[in-house]
N, CA, C and O atoms as a GROMACS GRO file, in nm:
protein
  564
    1MET      N    1   0.084  -0.114   0.000
    1MET     CA    2   0.001  -0.002  -0.001
    1MET      C    3   0.092   0.124   0.000
    1MET      O    4   0.203   0.120   0.055
    2LEU      N    5   0.045   0.232  -0.058
    2LEU     CA    6   0.123   0.353  -0.075
    2LEU      C    7   0.068   0.467   0.007
    2LEU      O    8  -0.052   0.492   0.010
    3ILE      N    9   0.161   0.536   0.076
    3ILE     CA   10   0.128   0.658   0.151
    3ILE      C   11   0.220   0.769   0.100
    3ILE      O   12   0.341   0.750   0.088
    4THR      N   13   0.163   0.884   0.070
    4THR     CA   14   0.242   0.996   0.016
    4THR      C   15   0.292   1.085   0.129
    4THR      O   16   0.213   1.128   0.214
    5CYS      N   17   0.422   1.112   0.130
    5CYS     CA   18   0.486   1.200   0.230
    5CYS      C   19   0.435   1.343   0.212
    5CYS      O   20   0.432   1.393   0.099
    6THR      N   21   0.395   1.407   0.320
    6THR     CA   22   0.348   1.546   0.310
    6THR      C   23   0.463   1.644   0.290
    6THR      O   24   0.441   1.758   0.249
    7GLY      N   25   0.588   1.602   0.319
    7GLY     CA   26   0.701   1.689   0.301
    7GLY      C   27   0.755   1.694   0.162
    7GLY      O   28   0.764   1.801   0.102
    8CYS      N   29   0.791   1.577   0.109
    8CYS     CA   30   0.855   1.569  -0.024
    8CYS      C   31   0.769   1.511  -0.132
    8CYS      O   32   0.808   1.507  -0.248
    9HIS      N   33   0.649   1.464  -0.094
    9HIS     CA   34   0.550   1.405  -0.184
    9HIS      C   35   0.592   1.275  -0.249
    9HIS      O   36   0.539   1.235  -0.352
   10THR      N   37   0.691   1.208  -0.186
   10THR     CA   38   0.731   1.074  -0.231
   10THR      C   39   0.628   0.974  -0.184
   10THR      O   40   0.577   0.981  -0.072
   11ARG      N   41   0.597   0.880  -0.273
   11ARG     CA   42   0.506   0.774  -0.236
   11ARG      C   43   0.585   0.664  -0.165
   11ARG      O   44   0.680   0.611  -0.222
   12ASN      N   45   0.549   0.630  -0.046
   12ASN     CA   46   0.618   0.528   0.032
   12ASN      C   47   0.532   0.402   0.043
   12ASN      O   48   0.412   0.409   0.068
   13ARG      N   49   0.597   0.289   0.022
   13ARG     CA   50   0.526   0.162   0.037
   13ARG      C   51   0.520   0.129   0.185
   13ARG      O   52   0.621   0.131   0.255
   14VAL      N   53   0.397   0.098   0.233
   14VAL     CA   54   0.375   0.067   0.373
   14VAL      C   55   0.299  -0.066   0.380
   14VAL      O   56   0.201  -0.087   0.308
   15ALA      N   57   0.347  -0.155   0.467
   15ALA     CA   58   0.281  -0.282   0.487
   15ALA      C   59   0.139  -0.257   0.541
   15ALA      O   60   0.117  -0.163   0.618
   16PRO      N   61   0.044  -0.340   0.500
   16PRO     CA   62  -0.093  -0.321   0.549
   16PRO      C   63  -0.102  -0.316   0.702
   16PRO      O   64  -0.186  -0.244   0.757
   17SER      N   65  -0.018  -0.391   0.770
   17SER     CA   66  -0.023  -0.396   0.916
   17SER      C   67   0.024  -0.268   0.981
   17SER      O   68   0.008  -0.250   1.102
   18HIS      N   69   0.083  -0.177   0.901
   18HIS     CA   70   0.140  -0.052   0.958
   18HIS      C   71   0.069   0.074   0.906
   18HIS      O   72   0.117   0.185   0.927
   19LEU      N   73  -0.045   0.057   0.840
   19LEU     CA   74  -0.113   0.175   0.783
   19LEU      C   75  -0.160   0.269   0.888
   19LEU      O   76  -0.176   0.388   0.860
   20ALA      N   77  -0.185   0.224   1.008
   20ALA     CA   78  -0.230   0.314   1.114
   20ALA      C   79  -0.116   0.366   1.203
   20ALA      O   80  -0.140   0.437   1.301
   21ASP      N   81   0.009   0.329   1.168
   21ASP     CA   82   0.126   0.369   1.247
   21ASP      C   83   0.194   0.490   1.184
   21ASP      O   84   0.178   0.520   1.066
   22THR      N   85   0.274   0.559   1.271
   22THR     CA   86   0.363   0.662   1.222
   22THR      C   87   0.496   0.602   1.179
   22THR      O   88   0.554   0.524   1.254
   23GLY      N   89   0.545   0.637   1.062
   23GLY     CA   90   0.668   0.582   1.013
   23GLY      C   91   0.762   0.694   0.975
   23GLY      O   92   0.749   0.807   1.024
   24THR      N   93   0.856   0.662   0.887
   24THR     CA   94   0.956   0.762   0.837
   24THR      C   95   0.959   0.753   0.687
   24THR      O   96   0.961   0.644   0.630
   25CYS      N   97   0.960   0.871   0.623
   25CYS     CA   98   0.968   0.872   0.475
   25CYS      C   99   1.101   0.816   0.433
   25CYS      O  100   1.205   0.851   0.490
   26GLY      N  101   1.099   0.730   0.334
   26GLY     CA  102   1.221   0.665   0.283
   26GLY      C  103   1.312   0.766   0.212
   26GLY      O  104   1.432   0.741   0.200
   27ARG      N  105   1.260   0.878   0.167
   27ARG     CA  106   1.344   0.971   0.093
   27ARG      C  107   1.394   1.084   0.184
   27ARG      O  108   1.515   1.103   0.198
   28CYS      N  109   1.303   1.158   0.245
   28CYS     CA  110   1.343   1.278   0.320
   28CYS      C  111   1.360   1.252   0.471
   28CYS      O  112   1.410   1.337   0.544
   29LYS      N  113   1.319   1.132   0.516
   29LYS     CA  114   1.331   1.093   0.657
   29LYS      C  115   1.243   1.170   0.754
   29LYS      O  116   1.261   1.159   0.875
   30GLN      N  117   1.146   1.250   0.704
   30GLN     CA  118   1.051   1.316   0.788
   30GLN      C  119   0.949   1.215   0.840
   30GLN      O  120   0.929   1.111   0.778
   31PRO      N  121   0.886   1.245   0.952
   31PRO     CA  122   0.782   1.153   1.001
   31PRO      C  123   0.674   1.133   0.895
   31PRO      O  124   0.631   1.228   0.830
   32LEU      N  125   0.631   1.011   0.880
   32LEU     CA  126   0.528   0.976   0.784
   32LEU      C  127   0.404   0.935   0.867
   32LEU      O  128   0.394   0.823   0.917
   33PRO      N  129   0.311   1.030   0.879
   33PRO     CA  130   0.194   1.007   0.966
   33PRO      C  131   0.110   0.891   0.909
   33PRO      O  132   0.126   0.852   0.793
   34PRO      N  133   0.021   0.838   0.992
   34PRO     CA  134  -0.073   0.736   0.938
   34PRO      C  135  -0.146   0.798   0.819
   34PRO      O  136  -0.160   0.919   0.808
   35GLY      N  137  -0.193   0.712   0.731
   35GLY     CA  138  -0.263   0.756   0.614
   35GLY      C  139  -0.367   0.860   0.642
   35GLY      O  140  -0.455   0.837   0.726
   36GLN      N  141  -0.361   0.973   0.577
   36GLN     CA  142  -0.453   1.083   0.598
   36GLN      C  143  -0.570   1.080   0.504
   36GLN      O  144  -0.660   1.163   0.514
   37GLY      N  145  -0.569   0.986   0.412
   37GLY     CA  146  -0.677   0.973   0.316
   37GLY      C  147  -0.714   0.827   0.297
   37GLY      O  148  -0.647   0.739   0.351
   38PRO      N  149  -0.817   0.800   0.222
   38PRO     CA  150  -0.854   0.660   0.196
   38PRO      C  151  -0.747   0.588   0.117
   38PRO      O  152  -0.682   0.648   0.030
   39VAL      N  153  -0.726   0.462   0.145
   39VAL     CA  154  -0.633   0.377   0.074
   39VAL      C  155  -0.706   0.314  -0.040
   39VAL      O  156  -0.808   0.247  -0.020
   40GLU      N  157  -0.656   0.332  -0.159
   40GLU     CA  158  -0.715   0.268  -0.278
   40GLU      C  159  -0.667   0.124  -0.284
   40GLU      O  160  -0.547   0.098  -0.291
   41ILE      N  161  -0.759   0.031  -0.282
   41ILE     CA  162  -0.725  -0.111  -0.288
   41ILE      C  163  -0.702  -0.148  -0.437
   41ILE      O  164  -0.791  -0.131  -0.520
   42GLU      N  165  -0.584  -0.198  -0.465
   42GLU     CA  166  -0.545  -0.229  -0.605
   42GLU      C  167  -0.585  -0.371  -0.646
   42GLU      O  168  -0.615  -0.395  -0.763
   43ASN      N  169  -0.586  -0.464  -0.552
   43ASN     CA  170  -0.616  -0.603  -0.587
   43ASN      C  171  -0.671  -0.678  -0.468
   43ASN      O  172  -0.665  -0.629  -0.355
   44VAL      N  173  -0.724  -0.798  -0.493
   44VAL     CA  174  -0.784  -0.875  -0.386
   44VAL      C  175  -0.680  -0.916  -0.282
   44VAL      O  176  -0.712  -0.919  -0.163
   45ALA      N  177  -0.560  -0.948  -0.322
   45ALA     CA  178  -0.455  -0.987  -0.228
   45ALA      C  179  -0.424  -0.877  -0.128
   45ALA      O  180  -0.407  -0.905  -0.010
   46ASP      N  181  -0.418  -0.750  -0.174
   46ASP     CA  182  -0.391  -0.638  -0.085
   46ASP      C  183  -0.507  -0.623   0.013
   46ASP      O  184  -0.485  -0.595   0.131
   47PHE      N  185  -0.630  -0.640  -0.033
   47PHE     CA  186  -0.745  -0.629   0.055
   47PHE      C  187  -0.740  -0.735   0.164
   47PHE      O  188  -0.760  -0.706   0.282
   48ASP      N  189  -0.713  -0.859   0.123
   48ASP     CA  190  -0.707  -0.969   0.217
   48ASP      C  191  -0.596  -0.947   0.318
   48ASP      O  192  -0.613  -0.975   0.437
   49ALA      N  193  -0.479  -0.897   0.270
   49ALA     CA  194  -0.368  -0.869   0.363
   49ALA      C  195  -0.402  -0.760   0.461
   49ALA      O  196  -0.363  -0.768   0.577
   50LEU      N  197  -0.473  -0.658   0.416
   50LEU     CA  198  -0.515  -0.550   0.503
   50LEU      C  199  -0.607  -0.604   0.613
   50LEU      O  200  -0.584  -0.578   0.731
   51LEU      N  201  -0.711  -0.678   0.576
   51LEU     CA  202  -0.802  -0.733   0.675
   51LEU      C  203  -0.731  -0.828   0.775
   51LEU      O  204  -0.759  -0.828   0.895
   52ALA      N  205  -0.641  -0.908   0.721
   52ALA     CA  206  -0.573  -1.008   0.806
   52ALA      C  207  -0.476  -0.943   0.906
   52ALA      O  208  -0.453  -1.000   1.013
   53SER      N  209  -0.419  -0.826   0.874
   53SER     CA  210  -0.318  -0.772   0.957
   53SER      C  211  -0.356  -0.645   1.031
   53SER      O  212  -0.279  -0.597   1.115
   54ALA      N  213  -0.472  -0.588   1.001
   54ALA     CA  214  -0.509  -0.461   1.063
   54ALA      C  215  -0.526  -0.476   1.215
   54ALA      O  216  -0.592  -0.568   1.263
   55THR      N  217  -0.464  -0.382   1.289
   55THR     CA  218  -0.477  -0.381   1.432
   55THR      C  219  -0.583  -0.281   1.478
   55THR      O  220  -0.611  -0.269   1.597
   56VAL      N  221  -0.641  -0.210   1.381
   56VAL     CA  222  -0.747  -0.116   1.409
   56VAL      C  223  -0.863  -0.149   1.316
   56VAL      O  224  -0.846  -0.228   1.224
   57PRO      N  225  -0.980  -0.091   1.338
   57PRO     CA  226  -1.095  -0.118   1.248
   57PRO      C  227  -1.062  -0.078   1.104
   57PRO      O  228  -0.979   0.011   1.082
   58VAL      N  229  -1.125  -0.140   1.010
   58VAL     CA  230  -1.109  -0.102   0.867
   58VAL      C  231  -1.249  -0.064   0.817
   58VAL      O  232  -1.342  -0.144   0.824
   59LEU      N  233  -1.262   0.058   0.769
   59LEU     CA  234  -1.386   0.109   0.708
   59LEU      C  235  -1.366   0.102   0.557
   59LEU      O  236  -1.274   0.164   0.504
   60VAL      N  237  -1.451   0.027   0.489
   60VAL     CA  238  -1.438   0.010   0.344
   60VAL      C  239  -1.556   0.075   0.270
   60VAL      O  240  -1.673   0.051   0.301
   61ASP      N  241  -1.520   0.157   0.173
   61ASP     CA  242  -1.615   0.222   0.081
   61ASP      C  243  -1.614   0.143  -0.050
   61ASP      O  244  -1.516   0.149  -0.124
   62PHE      N  245  -1.722   0.071  -0.079
   62PHE     CA  246  -1.734   0.002  -0.209
   62PHE      C  247  -1.805   0.099  -0.302
   62PHE      O  248  -1.915   0.145  -0.272
   63TRP      N  249  -1.741   0.131  -0.414
   63TRP     CA  250  -1.786   0.236  -0.503
   63TRP      C  251  -1.756   0.201  -0.648
   63TRP      O  252  -1.694   0.098  -0.674
   64ALA      N  253  -1.797   0.284  -0.743
   64ALA     CA  254  -1.764   0.271  -0.885
   64ALA      C  255  -1.752   0.409  -0.944
   64ALA      O  256  -1.820   0.501  -0.900
   65PRO      N  257  -1.667   0.427  -1.044
   65PRO     CA  258  -1.645   0.561  -1.103
   65PRO      C  259  -1.766   0.619  -1.171
   65PRO      O  260  -1.775   0.741  -1.181
   66TRP      N  261  -1.858   0.540  -1.219
   66TRP     CA  262  -1.977   0.592  -1.287
   66TRP      C  263  -2.091   0.630  -1.196
   66TRP      O  264  -2.192   0.684  -1.241
   67CYS      N  265  -2.074   0.600  -1.067
   67CYS     CA  266  -2.182   0.617  -0.966
   67CYS      C  267  -2.184   0.762  -0.917
   67CYS      O  268  -2.088   0.807  -0.855
   68GLY      N  269  -2.293   0.835  -0.944
   68GLY     CA  270  -2.308   0.972  -0.899
   68GLY      C  271  -2.306   0.988  -0.748
   68GLY      O  272  -2.233   1.073  -0.696
   69PRO      N  273  -2.384   0.908  -0.675
   69PRO     CA  274  -2.379   0.919  -0.526
   69PRO      C  275  -2.242   0.885  -0.470
   69PRO      O  276  -2.201   0.941  -0.368
   70CYS      N  277  -2.168   0.793  -0.537
   70CYS     CA  278  -2.032   0.759  -0.493
   70CYS      C  279  -1.943   0.882  -0.503
   70CYS      O  280  -1.865   0.910  -0.412
   71LYS      N  281  -1.954   0.955  -0.615
   71LYS     CA  282  -1.874   1.077  -0.634
   71LYS      C  283  -1.912   1.181  -0.528
   71LYS      O  284  -1.825   1.249  -0.474
   72MET      N  285  -2.040   1.193  -0.500
   72MET     CA  286  -2.085   1.291  -0.401
   72MET      C  287  -2.034   1.260  -0.261
   72MET      O  288  -2.004   1.351  -0.184
   73VAL      N  289  -2.025   1.131  -0.227
   73VAL     CA  290  -1.982   1.094  -0.090
   73VAL      C  291  -1.829   1.085  -0.079
   73VAL      O  292  -1.779   1.074   0.032
   74ALA      N  293  -1.756   1.089  -0.186
   74ALA     CA  294  -1.609   1.077  -0.179
   74ALA      C  295  -1.545   1.180  -0.089
   74ALA      O  296  -1.455   1.144  -0.013
   75PRO      N  297  -1.587   1.310  -0.090
   75PRO     CA  298  -1.530   1.403   0.003
   75PRO      C  299  -1.556   1.370   0.151
   75PRO      O  300  -1.474   1.397   0.239
   76GLU      N  301  -1.674   1.312   0.176
   76GLU     CA  302  -1.707   1.270   0.313
   76GLU      C  303  -1.621   1.156   0.358
   76GLU      O  304  -1.581   1.150   0.474
   77VAL      N  305  -1.590   1.062   0.268
   77VAL     CA  306  -1.503   0.951   0.298
   77VAL      C  307  -1.365   1.002   0.328
   77VAL      O  308  -1.301   0.959   0.425
   78ALA      N  309  -1.317   1.097   0.245
   78ALA     CA  310  -1.185   1.156   0.268
   78ALA      C  311  -1.178   1.228   0.402
   78ALA      O  312  -1.078   1.216   0.474
   79ALA      N  313  -1.282   1.302   0.435
   79ALA     CA  314  -1.286   1.370   0.564
   79ALA      C  315  -1.284   1.273   0.680
   79ALA      O  316  -1.215   1.296   0.779
   80ALA      N  317  -1.358   1.166   0.668
   80ALA     CA  318  -1.360   1.063   0.774
   80ALA      C  319  -1.218   1.002   0.787
   80ALA      O  320  -1.171   0.980   0.899
   81ALA      N  321  -1.153   0.976   0.675
   81ALA     CA  322  -1.019   0.920   0.682
   81ALA      C  323  -0.923   1.009   0.753
   81ALA      O  324  -0.841   0.962   0.831
   82ARG      N  325  -0.932   1.141   0.729
   82ARG     CA  326  -0.843   1.237   0.803
   82ARG      C  327  -0.875   1.235   0.949
   82ARG      O  328  -0.783   1.235   1.032
   83THR      N  329  -1.001   1.232   0.986
   83THR     CA  330  -1.041   1.235   1.126
   83THR      C  331  -0.999   1.102   1.196
   83THR      O  332  -0.964   1.104   1.314
   84LEU      N  333  -1.003   0.991   1.127
   84LEU     CA  334  -0.977   0.862   1.188
   84LEU      C  335  -0.830   0.818   1.178
   84LEU      O  336  -0.795   0.711   1.228
   85ALA      N  337  -0.743   0.898   1.114
   85ALA     CA  338  -0.604   0.861   1.094
   85ALA      C  339  -0.542   0.812   1.224
   85ALA      O  340  -0.547   0.879   1.327
   86GLY      N  341  -0.485   0.694   1.215
   86GLY     CA  342  -0.421   0.634   1.330
   86GLY      C  343  -0.513   0.548   1.418
   86GLY      O  344  -0.467   0.469   1.499
   87ARG      N  345  -0.643   0.566   1.399
   87ARG     CA  346  -0.742   0.491   1.480
   87ARG      C  347  -0.821   0.394   1.395
   87ARG      O  348  -0.883   0.302   1.447
   88CYS      N  349  -0.819   0.413   1.265
   88CYS     CA  350  -0.896   0.329   1.172
   88CYS      C  351  -0.831   0.344   1.033
   88CYS      O  352  -0.783   0.452   0.998
   89VAL      N  353  -0.831   0.236   0.956
   89VAL     CA  354  -0.789   0.247   0.817
   89VAL      C  355  -0.912   0.260   0.730
   89VAL      O  356  -1.002   0.178   0.739
   90VAL      N  357  -0.916   0.362   0.646
   90VAL     CA  358  -1.028   0.381   0.553
   90VAL      C  359  -0.980   0.338   0.414
   90VAL      O  360  -0.880   0.388   0.363
   91ALA      N  361  -1.052   0.243   0.356
   91ALA     CA  362  -1.013   0.191   0.223
   91ALA      C  363  -1.127   0.206   0.123
   91ALA      O  364  -1.245   0.210   0.160
   92LYS      N  365  -1.089   0.216  -0.003
   92LYS     CA  366  -1.185   0.226  -0.113
   92LYS      C  367  -1.167   0.109  -0.205
   92LYS      O  368  -1.054   0.078  -0.244
   93VAL      N  369  -1.278   0.042  -0.243
   93VAL     CA  370  -1.276  -0.070  -0.335
   93VAL      C  371  -1.362  -0.032  -0.452
   93VAL      O  372  -1.482  -0.012  -0.438
   94ASP      N  373  -1.299  -0.022  -0.571
   94ASP     CA  374  -1.373   0.003  -0.695
   94ASP      C  375  -1.436  -0.129  -0.738
   94ASP      O  376  -1.365  -0.221  -0.778
   95THR      N  377  -1.564  -0.138  -0.730
   95THR     CA  378  -1.633  -0.265  -0.758
   95THR      C  379  -1.626  -0.302  -0.908
   95THR      O  380  -1.647  -0.418  -0.943
   96ASP      N  381  -1.597  -0.207  -0.994
   96ASP     CA  382  -1.579  -0.246  -1.136
   96ASP      C  383  -1.441  -0.310  -1.158
   96ASP      O  384  -1.426  -0.399  -1.241
   97ARG      N  385  -1.343  -0.264  -1.085
   97ARG     CA  386  -1.206  -0.320  -1.099
   97ARG      C  387  -1.188  -0.451  -1.019
   97ARG      O  388  -1.110  -0.538  -1.056
   98LEU      N  389  -1.264  -0.462  -0.910
   98LEU     CA  390  -1.252  -0.576  -0.821
   98LEU      C  391  -1.388  -0.641  -0.795
   98LEU      O  392  -1.433  -0.646  -0.680
   99PRO      N  393  -1.453  -0.692  -0.902
   99PRO     CA  394  -1.588  -0.751  -0.882
   99PRO      C  395  -1.588  -0.870  -0.789
   99PRO      O  396  -1.692  -0.901  -0.730
  100ALA      N  397  -1.474  -0.939  -0.773
  100ALA     CA  398  -1.471  -1.055  -0.685
  100ALA      C  399  -1.495  -1.014  -0.540
  100ALA      O  400  -1.556  -1.089  -0.464
  101LEU      N  401  -1.447  -0.895  -0.501
  101LEU     CA  402  -1.472  -0.846  -0.363
  101LEU      C  403  -1.616  -0.804  -0.347
  101LEU      O  404  -1.676  -0.829  -0.242
  102ALA      N  405  -1.675  -0.741  -0.450
  102ALA     CA  406  -1.814  -0.702  -0.441
  102ALA      C  407  -1.902  -0.828  -0.430
  102ALA      O  408  -2.000  -0.828  -0.355
  103GLN      N  409  -1.868  -0.933  -0.501
  103GLN     CA  410  -1.945  -1.057  -0.494
  103GLN      C  411  -1.924  -1.122  -0.355
  103GLN      O  412  -2.020  -1.167  -0.294
  104ARG      N  413  -1.802  -1.126  -0.308
  104ARG     CA  414  -1.770  -1.195  -0.181
  104ARG      C  415  -1.854  -1.130  -0.067
  104ARG      O  416  -1.904  -1.200   0.022
  105TYR      N  417  -1.867  -0.997  -0.071
  105TYR     CA  418  -1.936  -0.928   0.039
  105TYR      C  419  -2.080  -0.889   0.001
  105TYR      O  420  -2.144  -0.807   0.067
  106GLN      N  421  -2.129  -0.951  -0.107
  106GLN     CA  422  -2.269  -0.935  -0.150
  106GLN      C  423  -2.311  -0.789  -0.161
  106GLN      O  424  -2.414  -0.747  -0.109
  107ILE      N  425  -2.225  -0.712  -0.233
  107ILE     CA  426  -2.255  -0.573  -0.258
  107ILE      C  427  -2.354  -0.564  -0.374
  107ILE      O  428  -2.319  -0.597  -0.488
  108THR      N  429  -2.477  -0.520  -0.347
  108THR     CA  430  -2.577  -0.514  -0.451
  108THR      C  431  -2.614  -0.368  -0.483
  108THR      O  432  -2.683  -0.343  -0.582
  109GLY      N  433  -2.571  -0.274  -0.405
  109GLY     CA  434  -2.595  -0.131  -0.429
  109GLY      C  435  -2.478  -0.051  -0.380
  109GLY      O  436  -2.415  -0.089  -0.281
  110ILE      N  437  -2.445   0.058  -0.447
  110ILE     CA  438  -2.332   0.144  -0.409
  110ILE      C  439  -2.378   0.289  -0.402
  110ILE      O  440  -2.472   0.327  -0.471
  111PRO      N  441  -2.311   0.370  -0.320
  111PRO     CA  442  -2.198   0.333  -0.236
  111PRO      C  443  -2.245   0.241  -0.123
  111PRO      O  444  -2.357   0.252  -0.073
  112ALA      N  445  -2.157   0.152  -0.085
  112ALA     CA  446  -2.181   0.060   0.025
  112ALA      C  447  -2.062   0.067   0.119
  112ALA      O  448  -1.948   0.074   0.074
  113PHE      N  449  -2.089   0.064   0.247
  113PHE     CA  450  -1.985   0.074   0.350
  113PHE      C  451  -1.989  -0.046   0.442
  113PHE      O  452  -2.096  -0.092   0.483
  114LYS      N  453  -1.872  -0.094   0.476
  114LYS     CA  454  -1.860  -0.206   0.572
  114LYS      C  455  -1.747  -0.168   0.669
  114LYS      O  456  -1.644  -0.113   0.629
  115VAL      N  457  -1.769  -0.199   0.797
  115VAL     CA  458  -1.663  -0.182   0.896
  115VAL      C  459  -1.620  -0.323   0.936
  115VAL      O  460  -1.704  -0.407   0.970
  116PHE      N  461  -1.491  -0.347   0.934
  116PHE     CA  462  -1.434  -0.475   0.969
  116PHE      C  463  -1.352  -0.464   1.100
  116PHE      O  464  -1.278  -0.367   1.119
  117ARG      N  465  -1.366  -0.561   1.185
  117ARG     CA  466  -1.281  -0.574   1.304
  117ARG      C  467  -1.229  -0.718   1.304
  117ARG      O  468  -1.306  -0.813   1.287
  118ALA      N  469  -1.100  -0.732   1.324
  118ALA     CA  470  -1.038  -0.865   1.325
  118ALA      C  471  -1.073  -0.945   1.200
  118ALA      O  472  -1.088  -1.067   1.204
  119GLY      N  473  -1.084  -0.872   1.085
  119GLY     CA  474  -1.112  -0.938   0.958
  119GLY      C  475  -1.255  -0.970   0.928
  119GLY      O  476  -1.285  -1.018   0.819
  120LYS      N  477  -1.345  -0.944   1.023
  120LYS     CA  478  -1.485  -0.979   1.004
  120LYS      C  479  -1.572  -0.852   0.996
  120LYS      O  480  -1.551  -0.755   1.070
  121PRO      N  481  -1.668  -0.855   0.906
  121PRO     CA  482  -1.761  -0.740   0.894
  121PRO      C  483  -1.850  -0.730   1.022
  121PRO      O  484  -1.910  -0.829   1.065
  122VAL      N  485  -1.855  -0.612   1.079
  122VAL     CA  486  -1.934  -0.590   1.199
  122VAL      C  487  -2.046  -0.488   1.178
  122VAL      O  488  -2.136  -0.477   1.261
  123LEU      N  489  -2.041  -0.415   1.067
  123LEU     CA  490  -2.142  -0.315   1.039
  123LEU      C  491  -2.144  -0.292   0.888
  123LEU      O  492  -2.040  -0.293   0.822
  124GLU      N  493  -2.263  -0.271   0.834
  124GLU     CA  494  -2.273  -0.242   0.691
  124GLU      C  495  -2.390  -0.149   0.663
  124GLU      O  496  -2.490  -0.148   0.734
  125ARG      N  497  -2.373  -0.072   0.556
  125ARG     CA  498  -2.482   0.022   0.518
  125ARG      C  499  -2.462   0.058   0.372
  125ARG      O  500  -2.349   0.071   0.324
  126THR      N  501  -2.571   0.075   0.302
  126THR     CA  502  -2.570   0.120   0.164
  126THR      C  503  -2.631   0.259   0.155
  126THR      O  504  -2.729   0.290   0.223
  127GLY      N  505  -2.572   0.342   0.070
  127GLY     CA  506  -2.623   0.475   0.051
  127GLY      C  507  -2.526   0.584   0.097
  127GLY      O  508  -2.432   0.557   0.172
  128ALA      N  509  -2.549   0.704   0.053
  128ALA     CA  510  -2.462   0.816   0.085
  128ALA      C  511  -2.478   0.855   0.230
  128ALA      O  512  -2.589   0.854   0.284
  129VAL      N  513  -2.366   0.890   0.295
  129VAL     CA  514  -2.366   0.928   0.436
  129VAL      C  515  -2.264   1.044   0.457
  129VAL      O  516  -2.178   1.073   0.373
  130HIS      N  517  -2.278   1.107   0.571
  130HIS     CA  518  -2.186   1.217   0.608
  130HIS      C  519  -2.066   1.158   0.681
  130HIS      O  520  -2.070   1.047   0.734
  131ALA      N  521  -1.959   1.236   0.681
  131ALA     CA  522  -1.833   1.195   0.746
  131ALA      C  523  -1.853   1.164   0.893
  131ALA      O  524  -1.797   1.067   0.943
  132ARG      N  525  -1.932   1.244   0.964
  132ARG     CA  526  -1.950   1.222   1.107
  132ARG      C  527  -2.013   1.084   1.134
  132ARG      O  528  -1.984   1.020   1.235
  133GLU      N  529  -2.100   1.041   1.042
  133GLU     CA  530  -2.161   0.906   1.060
  133GLU      C  531  -2.058   0.798   1.037
  133GLU      O  532  -2.056   0.700   1.111
  134LEU      N  533  -1.973   0.812   0.938
  134LEU     CA  534  -1.867   0.718   0.910
  134LEU      C  535  -1.773   0.707   1.028
  134LEU      O  536  -1.733   0.597   1.068
  135VAL      N  537  -1.737   0.823   1.084
  135VAL     CA  538  -1.648   0.825   1.203
  135VAL      C  539  -1.716   0.753   1.320
  135VAL      O  540  -1.653   0.675   1.391
  136HIS      N  541  -1.843   0.778   1.340
  136HIS     CA  542  -1.915   0.716   1.447
  136HIS      C  543  -1.918   0.563   1.429
  136HIS      O  544  -1.898   0.491   1.526
  137TRP      N  545  -1.940   0.514   1.309
  137TRP     CA  546  -1.942   0.372   1.284
  137TRP      C  547  -1.810   0.308   1.313
  137TRP      O  548  -1.802   0.204   1.379
  138ALA      N  549  -1.705   0.370   1.262
  138ALA     CA  550  -1.572   0.312   1.279
  138ALA      C  551  -1.527   0.310   1.426
  138ALA      O  552  -1.456   0.220   1.470
  139GLY      N  553  -1.571   0.411   1.503
  139GLY     CA  554  -1.534   0.415   1.640
  139GLY      C  555  -1.626   0.333   1.730
  139GLY      O  556  -1.587   0.290   1.839
  140GLY      N  557  -1.749   0.311   1.684
  140GLY     CA  558  -1.847   0.246   1.768
  140GLY      C  559  -1.876   0.101   1.731
  140GLY      O  560  -1.944   0.030   1.805
  141ALA      N  561  -1.824   0.059   1.618
  141ALA     CA  562  -1.858  -0.078   1.570
  141ALA      C  563  -1.780  -0.180   1.643
  141ALA      O  564  -1.794  -0.299   1.618
   0.00000   0.00000   0.00000
């Protein structure tokens, strides 16, 4: 998974188990804070690794690029990710690129949100929501 340094803008590879930790930029050596934005899931293996190794809750936004409500809720998801940095990993799964994940979790409408703890879904909801609700779910699930 990649986290961009706020100092030098270098993209740093971070193991899924450390997405909620503070690290050090590989280039400029400045502190690399926990992910301040949603993590884009590139493949099923990365998603599985994230769920298997996460020490904090994982809030997943299942979305698609053609979905109007998904585009409308994207800033809310980003705001929730900033608020939850270090306490929760916020991830985005493009259901067009990763249909196997959409099928696995029975996603029939988007945007859809799931909160995972210890690799298991503990909360789910379909439809657009505000950042404060996402933060509440991730902290309360």
